[in-house]
N, C-alpha and C positions, 0 to 999 in steps of 0.2 A: 749867401746867408743860409746857415744851417741851424736848425733848432733841435734841441734834445727833448724838450717837453713843451707842452702848449703854454704853460705859465711863463715861459721865456719870451713869448711874443707880445710886443707892445700893443698890438691890436686887441688881443684877448684882455690885457690889463685895462685898456681904455673901455672896452665893452663892459668890464666889471664895474667901472666907475659909472657908466651909463645906467646899469642896473640899479646901483645905489641911488642915483639921482631920480630915476623913475619911481622907485619905491618911496622916496622921501616926498615926492610931488603928489603921489596918490594916497598918502597916509592921512590926509586931513581934509576938512571941509566937505563940500559937495562931491568932490572927486571920490572920496573914500566911500560915499554912499551909493555911487553908481557902480554896482558890482560888475556889470557887464564890461563897460569900458575900462574900468580899473584893472580887472583881471586880464583882459585882452592885451592892454599895453604892457602889463607886467610880464605876461607870458612871452610877448614879442621881444622884450628886452632880454629876458633870460635866454631865449632861443639863440640870440646872437652868440653869446659865449659858449653855449652848449654845442652849437653846430661847428664852431671853430675847434673846440676840443675833440668832438667826435670825428670830424674830418681828419684832424691831425693824427689821431690814434689809428686811422685806417692805414697809415703808413705808405701811401702811394699818392703821387701828385694828382692823378686824375680824380681819385676819390676825394682828396682834400679840396680840390677846386670845386667839385660838386657841392660839398657842404659849405664852402665859403660863399657860393652864390646864394644858398639858402639863408646864410647869416646876413648877407647884404640885403636880401629881401626883407628880413626881419627888422633891420635898421630902418628901412623905408617905411615899414609898417608902423614903427614907433613914431616916426615923423608925421605920418598921416593922422595917427590917433591923437597926437598933440594938438593938431588943428581942431579936432572935434572938441577936445577939452577946452581949448581957448574959446571956440564959438559958443560953447555951452556955459561959459563963465566960470568954469572950474578952476582955471589958472589965469594969472595975470600975464600980460605980454612979456614982461621981463623974465619970468620963470619959463614961459614958453620958449623964448629965444635961447636961454641958457641950455636947456635940455635938447632943443631942436638942433642947435649948433653941435652939441656933443654927438647926437645921432648921425648927423651929416658927416662929422669928422670920422666916426667909426666906419660908416659906409664907404667913405673915400679910402680909408686905410685898408679895408677889405679888398676893394677894387685894385689898389696898388699891389697888394699881396698876390692877388690872382695873376696880375700881369707879370710880377716877378717870377712866380712859379712857372708860368707859361714860357718865359724867356730862358728857363734852365735847359731847354732842349732835351728833355728826357732824363737828365740826372736827378736823382732823388733829392728833394728839398728837406727831407726829414731824416735824422739819424737816430737810430735806436740806442 
């Protein structure tokens, strides 16, 4: 599997959907008023796509994998922060599960991409 641009990657597109879901979730109610948690979860969600794109543009498998691990960590950060929002009563269980499942899906996709790149045995995963 070779990609010409980061927008071609399903994982980046799924990350983009997660960003939209996080912003929708944090736009209303008590969540919108908790600037610290709201801003942190938004930054973590945006970080996923940003790190996928930045790593892709580095044009080497090793650098790409490094940034993918950071993106995977950001997906886990979103998941953790969703628990805080749930515990604080900012979101309902149904909303929590929807966005949590999306964050876990993206994290899993990132992990699978890392494994796929590792399995290329040195051939470049990215084409200019």
